[in-house]
Backbone bond lengths (Angstrom), bond angles and torsions (degrees), N, CA, C in turn:
res aa  C-N    CA-C-N  psi(-1)  N-CA   C-N-CA  omega(-1)  CA-C   N-CA-C  phi
1 M - - - 1.420 - - 1.589 105.67 -
2 A 1.356 114.23 160.07 1.424 120.26 -177.79 1.507 114.46 -75.02
3 I 1.348 116.97 -18.20 1.406 120.65 -173.46 1.531 112.98 -113.76
4 D 1.387 115.31 15.40 1.417 119.19 -178.58 1.608 106.36 -66.66
5 G 1.308 113.00 160.10 1.437 120.59 -179.85 1.489 111.83 78.71
6 Y 1.330 111.65 -164.33 1.516 122.15 -179.05 1.508 115.42 -100.98
7 T 1.306 117.37 -27.39 1.456 117.13 -166.99 1.533 112.74 -69.77
8 T 1.377 116.56 -49.21 1.406 120.91 -178.05 1.598 115.67 -61.73
9 P 1.364 113.99 -47.42 1.516 112.33 176.32 1.484 113.57 -65.24
10 L 1.399 119.05 -31.34 1.531 116.69 179.63 1.466 110.11 -73.28
11 I 1.431 120.10 -30.96 1.455 121.07 177.16 1.482 107.67 -68.63
12 L 1.354 119.98 -41.27 1.480 118.79 179.70 1.510 109.38 -64.52
13 L 1.316 119.53 -40.53 1.476 122.88 -177.36 1.530 110.34 -65.09
14 A 1.377 113.73 -46.47 1.476 121.63 -175.16 1.524 117.12 -68.97
15 F 1.369 112.37 -40.04 1.467 121.10 -168.43 1.529 109.48 -107.98
16 L 1.266 123.92 -13.09 1.452 122.26 -178.15 1.507 112.45 -125.96
17 V 1.331 117.98 -57.15 1.443 119.90 -172.29 1.556 113.00 -72.31
18 V 1.270 116.09 -46.70 1.518 118.18 -175.25 1.586 107.78 -70.35
19 P 1.351 119.08 -42.47 1.478 117.16 178.63 1.522 112.70 -58.43
20 A 1.418 113.95 -44.02 1.485 119.90 -174.97 1.505 107.39 -68.27
21 A 1.448 118.31 -34.57 1.411 113.60 177.85 1.548 113.37 -74.50
22 L 1.276 113.48 -26.49 1.547 114.16 177.66 1.472 111.08 -71.64
23 V 1.319 117.57 -42.46 1.479 119.75 173.15 1.526 116.46 -58.20
24 A 1.335 115.93 -40.81 1.472 123.08 170.92 1.507 116.57 -68.51
25 G 1.364 117.17 -17.32 1.414 123.22 -175.11 1.529 114.53 68.91
26 M 1.302 115.19 31.76 1.454 119.57 -178.67 1.495 113.38 -130.00
27 L 1.283 116.33 30.69 1.545 117.21 -179.59 1.470 112.76 -59.70
28 G 1.368 112.99 -51.30 1.468 117.81 -173.69 1.538 110.59 -66.62
29 R 1.359 117.48 -44.58 1.497 120.59 179.30 1.574 107.93 -64.06
30 A 1.252 120.89 -49.96 1.432 125.10 -178.07 1.602 109.85 -58.23
31 T 1.297 116.65 -37.94 1.483 118.76 177.98 1.506 111.08 -70.83
32 R 1.346 119.55 -42.85 1.446 117.49 178.12 1.434 112.66 -61.35
33 L 1.352 119.76 -49.26 1.454 124.50 -179.28 1.464 109.58 -61.62
34 A 1.250 120.58 -43.04 1.466 121.61 -173.69 1.608 105.86 -63.13
35 L 1.373 115.62 -46.85 1.469 123.19 178.40 1.538 110.93 -58.43
36 A 1.364 116.58 -42.65 1.464 120.87 -177.82 1.517 109.44 -67.04
37 V 1.333 119.95 -42.79 1.429 124.48 -178.65 1.505 112.47 -70.24
38 S 1.361 118.75 -33.61 1.442 116.94 -170.23 1.553 107.07 -103.83
39 A 1.268 118.12 3.50 1.580 121.00 -179.88 1.544 111.85 -57.82
40 P 1.380 116.65 -46.61 1.516 112.26 -176.97 1.466 114.34 -66.73
41 I 1.386 114.15 -35.70 1.502 120.75 -179.52 1.564 107.50 -66.04
42 I 1.375 117.55 -46.51 1.385 119.16 -177.47 1.507 111.32 -64.50
43 V 1.397 122.37 -41.38 1.410 120.99 177.49 1.516 112.98 -60.42
44 S 1.347 115.03 -47.20 1.480 118.51 -174.13 1.547 106.51 -65.14
45 V 1.350 117.27 -43.54 1.484 115.03 -173.58 1.504 108.49 -70.79
46 A 1.289 121.92 -33.26 1.430 124.48 -179.75 1.532 111.04 -67.50
47 L 1.282 116.79 -42.15 1.513 116.75 177.14 1.465 115.02 -68.88
48 V 1.343 120.13 -34.00 1.436 120.25 -176.52 1.527 107.45 -83.29
49 S 1.391 117.25 -36.58 1.502 115.38 176.08 1.517 114.22 -67.39
50 I 1.250 115.79 -44.07 1.464 117.54 -173.91 1.563 112.43 -70.54
51 L 1.342 117.25 -35.77 1.432 121.14 -171.14 1.549 110.81 -96.54
52 T 1.267 120.48 -15.02 1.487 121.95 -178.25 1.504 115.58 -119.03
53 R 1.311 121.51 -21.13 1.409 122.73 -174.27 1.520 110.86 -73.51
54 P 1.351 119.87 124.55 1.541 117.79 -177.88 1.514 109.23 -70.52
55 G 1.340 112.85 158.74 1.390 124.16 -179.99 1.496 110.48 -176.01
56 E 1.321 114.56 164.04 1.468 120.95 178.26 1.416 116.82 -87.37
57 N 1.373 118.74 -25.73 1.508 125.06 179.79 1.469 112.77 -90.74
58 L 1.348 117.42 90.81 1.539 121.23 -175.18 1.593 106.93 -80.00
59 L 1.344 112.42 133.43 1.377 122.07 179.11 1.531 106.58 -97.42
60 F 1.332 122.07 -54.87 1.512 128.64 178.80 1.423 109.67 -160.55
61 E 1.285 115.46 162.41 1.480 121.69 175.44 1.558 107.41 -122.09
62 L 1.379 107.36 146.23 1.517 116.69 -179.31 1.467 106.02 -136.43
63 G 1.331 115.49 88.82 1.449 121.63 -175.17 1.560 106.38 64.12
64 P 1.327 113.30 -130.26 1.491 117.16 -178.55 1.534 114.49 -77.24
65 L 1.275 116.08 -3.78 1.482 123.46 -176.11 1.539 108.47 -94.16
66 R 1.374 116.20 138.57 1.398 121.79 -176.78 1.615 109.13 -128.36
67 A 1.337 114.21 116.00 1.471 117.00 177.51 1.443 111.82 -87.13
68 T 1.294 117.24 124.28 1.457 123.62 178.06 1.434 116.00 -114.91
69 L 1.305 115.30 158.40 1.416 120.19 175.10 1.488 117.62 -64.06
70 E 1.472 110.46 -31.26 1.440 117.53 174.54 1.624 112.25 -67.90
71 G 1.286 112.68 -32.28 1.442 115.98 174.26 1.519 114.44 -66.99
72 V 1.369 111.21 -43.39 1.507 114.37 172.65 1.504 118.03 -54.40
73 D 1.386 110.36 -42.55 1.409 117.44 179.54 1.538 113.81 -66.46
74 F 1.242 113.51 -41.55 1.477 117.04 176.20 1.551 114.70 -63.79
75 A 1.423 111.72 -42.14 1.423 120.14 176.90 1.639 112.67 -57.91
76 A 1.327 106.46 -43.13 1.538 114.35 179.19 1.505 113.06 -61.57
77 Q 1.363 113.93 -43.90 1.443 120.65 176.53 1.514 115.03 -62.13
78 V 1.273 118.37 -46.95 1.418 124.75 173.23 1.520 112.89 -58.80
79 T 1.258 117.10 -47.86 1.472 122.68 179.02 1.479 112.09 -58.46
80 L 1.360 119.65 -45.01 1.418 122.61 178.00 1.458 111.23 -61.53
81 R 1.397 117.82 -43.33 1.484 121.36 -175.63 1.610 106.11 -68.04
82 V 1.312 120.76 -41.53 1.410 121.36 -177.41 1.522 108.58 -66.92
83 V 1.323 119.75 -42.90 1.405 120.21 178.62 1.630 115.51 -58.27
84 V 1.347 106.08 -45.74 1.503 112.41 178.61 1.538 111.55 -63.12
85 M 1.293 116.11 -46.68 1.554 117.47 175.88 1.466 113.00 -62.40
86 S 1.351 122.32 -33.34 1.408 125.55 -179.14 1.510 109.25 -69.32
87 M 1.354 115.86 -42.55 1.515 121.03 -179.39 1.530 108.83 -66.46
88 I 1.469 118.46 -36.36 1.417 116.57 178.13 1.558 111.16 -66.37
89 L 1.253 114.81 -41.08 1.493 117.13 -173.55 1.626 108.20 -71.24
90 V 1.395 115.23 -40.65 1.369 118.53 -179.04 1.553 113.58 -64.00
91 L 1.404 112.73 -43.26 1.409 118.21 179.00 1.436 113.48 -67.79
92 F 1.405 122.48 -31.98 1.412 125.75 171.16 1.564 108.86 -60.41
93 A 1.358 114.17 -48.44 1.513 119.33 -176.93 1.555 108.66 -60.39
94 L 1.352 117.63 -42.32 1.478 119.50 -172.94 1.540 111.04 -72.53
95 T 1.272 117.55 -32.86 1.490 119.50 -170.97 1.591 113.79 -106.79
96 T 1.290 117.57 2.83 1.455 122.08 178.15 1.408 113.20 -125.72
97 E 1.427 118.80 123.53 1.398 121.71 -179.36 1.444 106.84 -83.35
98 P 1.424 116.23 142.21 1.484 116.61 177.56 1.474 115.17 -59.51
99 R 1.315 122.31 -32.20 1.409 121.87 -177.81 1.573 109.93 -70.10
100 T 1.371 119.45 -27.93 1.415 123.24 175.98 1.625 109.04 -68.00
101 I 1.230 118.18 -38.01 1.445 123.05 178.51 1.580 110.04 -67.50
102 V 1.376 114.65 -48.72 1.464 121.69 -178.77 1.545 105.36 -59.56
103 A 1.291 118.44 -53.36 1.536 121.17 -176.38 1.509 110.23 -56.47
104 D 1.367 117.38 -45.87 1.457 119.50 -174.29 1.521 108.52 -72.42
105 L 1.323 122.25 -34.59 1.478 119.15 175.02 1.504 114.65 -66.28
106 E 1.351 108.90 -42.00 1.631 110.12 179.05 1.534 108.56 -69.99
107 R 1.286 116.48 -29.59 1.551 115.17 -179.05 1.582 108.71 -68.60
108 R 1.340 113.95 -25.07 1.454 115.92 -176.44 1.603 113.25 -94.51
109 G 1.291 111.97 13.94 1.490 118.85 175.36 1.410 119.12 92.38
110 L 1.286 125.99 10.44 1.462 123.24 175.59 1.498 111.45 -76.26
111 P 1.286 117.45 152.14 1.519 119.89 -171.92 1.635 102.07 -68.37
112 P 1.357 108.82 151.90 1.434 114.30 178.10 1.519 117.60 -61.52
113 R 1.328 117.18 -30.99 1.444 122.65 179.58 1.517 110.95 -67.92
114 V 1.405 116.05 -35.55 1.421 119.88 172.53 1.516 119.16 -64.18
115 T 1.384 109.44 -45.11 1.488 119.39 177.97 1.564 108.47 -64.33
116 F 1.321 118.73 -40.68 1.392 121.60 -177.51 1.510 106.42 -67.06
117 G 1.361 124.19 -38.91 1.392 129.66 172.07 1.426 115.98 -51.13
118 V 1.386 113.57 -49.06 1.443 123.29 -178.63 1.559 107.66 -64.61
119 G 1.330 115.62 -48.51 1.479 118.94 -177.74 1.576 113.68 -61.69
120 A 1.353 111.37 -42.62 1.395 116.60 -179.99 1.539 111.84 -62.61
121 A 1.428 116.63 -41.67 1.410 118.51 176.37 1.516 115.80 -59.35
122 L 1.340 113.09 -43.72 1.514 125.46 -178.53 1.606 105.43 -60.47
123 D 1.333 116.81 -42.68 1.393 121.65 -173.26 1.541 115.03 -79.35
124 A 1.346 112.01 -18.81 1.447 117.33 -169.63 1.549 116.14 -61.38
125 V 1.334 112.35 -52.42 1.423 116.17 -178.93 1.520 116.45 -62.07
126 P 1.301 117.55 -52.20 1.557 119.86 176.92 1.558 110.36 -58.55
127 A 1.263 117.48 -43.67 1.555 119.10 178.06 1.532 110.15 -60.44
128 M 1.369 118.23 -49.04 1.363 120.94 -179.41 1.586 114.17 -60.66
129 V 1.332 115.11 -37.41 1.426 120.46 177.57 1.608 110.87 -62.17
130 E 1.336 111.23 -47.86 1.482 120.18 179.51 1.580 106.83 -62.30
131 R 1.328 117.46 -43.83 1.480 115.94 -179.24 1.462 111.10 -65.79
132 A 1.341 118.64 -36.38 1.493 118.12 179.00 1.465 114.89 -66.75
133 R 1.355 116.07 -30.49 1.469 120.21 177.03 1.551 108.76 -66.67
134 A 1.353 114.40 -43.97 1.471 116.29 -177.62 1.501 112.19 -68.46
135 V 1.328 117.05 -36.46 1.426 123.00 179.49 1.549 106.25 -66.48
136 T 1.360 119.04 -47.50 1.438 122.21 176.25 1.481 116.17 -51.59
137 A 1.373 114.70 -48.45 1.451 123.81 179.63 1.562 107.95 -61.94
138 A 1.363 117.38 -48.18 1.511 115.69 -178.49 1.513 111.49 -66.11
139 Q 1.329 119.97 -35.40 1.470 119.84 176.38 1.440 113.69 -69.51
140 R 1.328 117.71 -35.62 1.413 121.00 177.67 1.574 110.14 -65.16
141 A 1.343 114.91 -36.20 1.533 113.71 179.84 1.535 108.78 -71.65
142 R 1.367 117.78 -19.14 1.411 117.81 175.90 1.502 116.27 -87.41
143 G 1.312 113.43 2.17 1.536 121.72 173.56 1.448 113.21 100.31
144 L 1.271 119.25 19.53 1.522 123.83 174.67 1.497 108.79 -77.89
145 D 1.347 116.14 131.08 1.490 120.57 -176.43 1.494 106.92 -89.18
146 T 1.351 116.26 104.32 1.430 122.22 176.57 1.602 114.47 -110.51
147 E 1.298 114.74 8.62 1.437 120.38 179.71 1.522 110.75 -132.94
148 G 1.290 121.44 15.41 1.470 122.34 178.37 1.421 110.44 -89.85
149 S 1.474 113.72 -140.64 1.460 120.31 -179.10 1.539 110.25 -67.92
150 V 1.334 114.65 175.56 1.375 122.15 -178.81 1.610 107.70 -70.84
151 G 1.363 118.02 -40.50 1.390 119.02 174.95 1.504 114.28 -62.94
152 A 1.188 117.77 -40.57 1.487 121.59 177.56 1.607 108.82 -60.67
153 R 1.337 114.22 -42.65 1.543 113.60 -177.79 1.566 110.45 -68.60
154 L 1.446 111.84 -38.04 1.463 113.09 176.61 1.612 112.44 -59.99
155 R 1.242 115.30 -44.41 1.422 118.13 179.45 1.552 114.96 -61.75
156 G 1.289 113.87 -25.66 1.544 120.47 -179.97 1.522 110.83 -85.41
157 I 1.313 120.98 -8.56 1.474 121.70 -177.25 1.467 110.91 -60.21
158 P 1.436 121.23 -49.84 1.436 117.93 178.14 1.527 116.61 -57.08
159 S 1.311 117.14 -27.51 1.415 120.36 179.63 1.523 114.16 -74.17
160 L 1.394 113.16 -16.19 1.490 117.34 178.53 1.533 110.17 -100.91
161 V 1.364 117.79 -39.84 1.409 117.83 -172.05 1.483 111.39 -71.24
162 G 1.347 122.11 -36.40 1.430 127.83 -178.59 1.539 108.48 -58.87
163 P 1.372 120.63 -56.79 1.469 118.98 176.75 1.565 116.58 -58.26
164 V 1.252 111.95 -41.21 1.484 115.61 178.33 1.524 114.36 -61.25
165 L 1.335 116.56 -42.10 1.479 119.64 176.46 1.469 112.65 -69.47
166 L 1.328 112.92 -42.19 1.536 112.66 -177.91 1.519 112.70 -67.25
167 S 1.343 115.32 -43.00 1.435 117.73 174.87 1.534 116.21 -64.28
168 S 1.332 120.81 -29.66 1.447 123.52 172.01 1.535 110.33 -65.34
169 L 1.330 114.41 -47.75 1.493 115.16 177.06 1.574 113.65 -62.54
170 A 1.266 116.72 -38.77 1.474 120.07 177.39 1.573 107.98 -65.13
171 E 1.204 120.85 -33.11 1.467 123.04 -179.56 1.522 111.65 -69.96
172 V 1.366 110.97 -42.17 1.479 121.50 -176.68 1.621 102.08 -63.24
173 E 1.325 120.43 -44.32 1.476 120.77 -174.31 1.530 106.13 -70.65
174 E 1.299 118.80 -40.37 1.481 117.01 177.65 1.496 118.71 -63.77
175 R 1.384 112.37 -34.72 1.427 116.47 174.64 1.461 109.91 -69.91
176 A 1.272 122.67 -41.93 1.454 122.56 -179.10 1.484 111.23 -62.17
177 L 1.401 115.67 -40.06 1.447 113.77 178.81 1.487 114.93 -67.77
178 A 1.357 113.24 -31.23 1.502 118.35 -179.08 1.505 108.12 -70.91
179 L 1.304 116.07 -41.86 1.578 115.77 -178.42 1.483 109.69 -65.68
180 E 1.393 119.00 -44.39 1.443 115.93 177.43 1.431 115.88 -65.61
181 A 1.374 120.74 -29.19 1.480 119.44 168.96 1.505 115.16 -65.76
182 R 1.316 116.70 -21.61 1.455 119.10 175.75 1.499 115.30 -97.02
183 G 1.344 116.18 15.36 1.478 118.25 176.78 1.503 113.13 79.37
184 F 1.317 116.87 29.22 1.565 114.63 -178.31 1.513 108.92 -59.62
185 G 1.263 119.49 -40.74 1.504 120.46 -172.44 1.568 112.68 -83.36
186 R 1.281 119.58 9.51 1.353 126.08 -178.99 1.474 110.17 -67.30
187 A 1.337 120.72 135.45 1.474 125.67 -178.92 1.491 108.96 -85.45
188 G 1.349 119.08 161.54 1.415 123.70 178.29 1.584 114.87 107.25
189 L 1.253 113.64 176.93 1.411 119.03 -176.20 1.581 110.22 -76.10
190 R 1.348 113.39 150.02 1.518 115.52 176.67 1.524 109.75 -123.65
191 E 1.272 112.61 150.30 1.497 120.01 -177.97 1.501 106.11 -112.30
192 P 1.340 119.84 109.90 1.438 122.16 -174.83 1.572 108.07 -72.67
193 L 1.293 117.52 141.02 1.374 123.18 -178.61 1.559 109.90 -82.42
194 W 1.310 117.57 -20.52 1.458 122.68 178.64 1.571 113.34 -147.96
195 A 1.267 113.96 140.12 1.451 120.83 179.98 1.471 111.22 -131.82
196 P 1.417 118.48 140.84 1.467 117.14 176.35 1.512 115.27 -62.92
197 A 1.300 116.62 155.00 1.484 112.04 178.35 1.460 110.82 -73.94
198 D 1.303 114.77 148.51 1.454 124.70 -175.37 1.511 106.45 -139.52
199 S 1.415 118.03 88.68 1.447 117.92 -175.60 1.541 110.11 -83.35
200 P 1.327 119.52 166.08 1.416 122.49 172.01 1.486 116.14 -55.02
201 A 1.347 115.62 -34.95 1.444 116.53 -179.03 1.610 109.94 -66.72
202 Q 1.358 112.75 -40.78 1.497 114.59 177.78 1.471 112.83 -63.24
203 R 1.371 118.48 -38.03 1.461 116.88 175.77 1.431 116.08 -63.73
204 V 1.345 115.59 -41.29 1.476 123.33 178.70 1.552 105.69 -60.97
205 A 1.367 119.93 -45.34 1.449 119.91 -175.97 1.608 109.44 -65.52
206 R 1.289 115.63 -35.46 1.499 115.64 -174.36 1.525 103.73 -72.16
207 W 1.303 125.75 -43.18 1.432 125.87 -179.48 1.585 111.07 -64.64
208 A 1.351 111.42 -36.81 1.501 113.04 178.09 1.575 112.96 -68.06
209 I 1.344 115.60 -41.17 1.425 119.00 175.47 1.572 113.42 -65.50
210 L 1.316 118.64 -37.88 1.456 122.74 173.30 1.492 108.83 -61.07
211 G 1.308 120.24 -45.78 1.449 125.42 -176.42 1.501 110.63 -64.00
212 A 1.343 112.70 -41.44 1.554 120.15 -178.43 1.548 107.11 -64.50
213 V 1.376 116.43 -41.74 1.456 119.04 -177.74 1.582 110.51 -68.44
214 V 1.187 115.34 -36.69 1.439 118.75 178.20 1.524 112.90 -64.61
215 V 1.382 117.96 -45.61 1.385 126.67 -178.42 1.574 106.04 -68.62
216 L 1.343 123.76 -35.16 1.429 124.74 176.60 1.381 115.22 -66.94
217 V 1.414 116.83 -45.08 1.443 120.80 177.09 1.573 113.47 -63.81
218 V 1.302 113.08 -49.48 1.527 114.45 177.37 1.477 114.53 -62.03
219 G 1.353 113.83 -37.46 1.466 116.57 -177.21 1.517 113.36 -73.67
220 R 1.288 117.18 -36.00 1.468 120.88 174.28 1.529 112.71 -67.04
221 A 1.332 114.55 -36.54 1.467 119.14 -173.83 1.455 112.64 -74.98
222 A 1.350 120.13 -38.35 1.415 118.50 -173.43 1.495 112.93 -152.22
223 G 1.355 119.39 4.49 1.407 121.28 -176.96 1.509 115.72 -105.76
224 P 1.354 113.21 -159.63 1.496 121.65 174.73 1.531 114.31 -56.44
225 L 1.322 118.66 -25.87 1.458 119.98 -172.22 1.576 112.01 -87.58
226 A 1.263 113.61 3.34 1.490 117.55 -173.68 1.585 109.97 -69.48
227 G 1.252 117.11 -22.71 1.467 117.15 -177.95 1.575 115.35 -97.56
228 I 1.352 115.24 5.89 1.471 116.55 178.58 1.527 108.25 -71.25
229 P 1.312 115.65 137.12 1.524 117.33 178.63 1.484 108.74 -75.71
């Protein structure tokens, strides 16, 4: 893989992710969210890699499980890659509005149904979180115990999940009817009323990043970069 080892993820983190987060003023928030999102993956990968990966340098034994230095090294590499990818995705989500992506994709010629699917997918999680908060507040006002014991919270889950799912389905249907009423399925060219700004500097940066990725992939696959740790 092009991002195996430590060098490439650290370069991406130091020269791309962290500067972008600093410019956006979201380094702390992006780091916290990325660690929270990737924590379950990191823990599971670390346990499996350290305790089951074969190696010559034994650290300790735990019954049939053997923790090796090679396992620790592999777990550290995977953890670094997961954190970097999580920060990239979180930073993208925090700094890019879904309507901007949808408008730009449609401006570049993608079918409206594809752009609508992308926008709906990006809006789904924030909308569901907000809907869950509203349903929780409404159910709490009706006497549902959402702050008591663990058992009480578990018993209250069906009272929360049902309204959230039903309201999500109702919103999807309402959105579909509204789109069809506005001629969403009409064939032919469309003229967008708004398009995101695309300066020459942004275009140069995109092509530079694409070129760097191509050079990295080719170099790590068969070129002089193959030996970089």
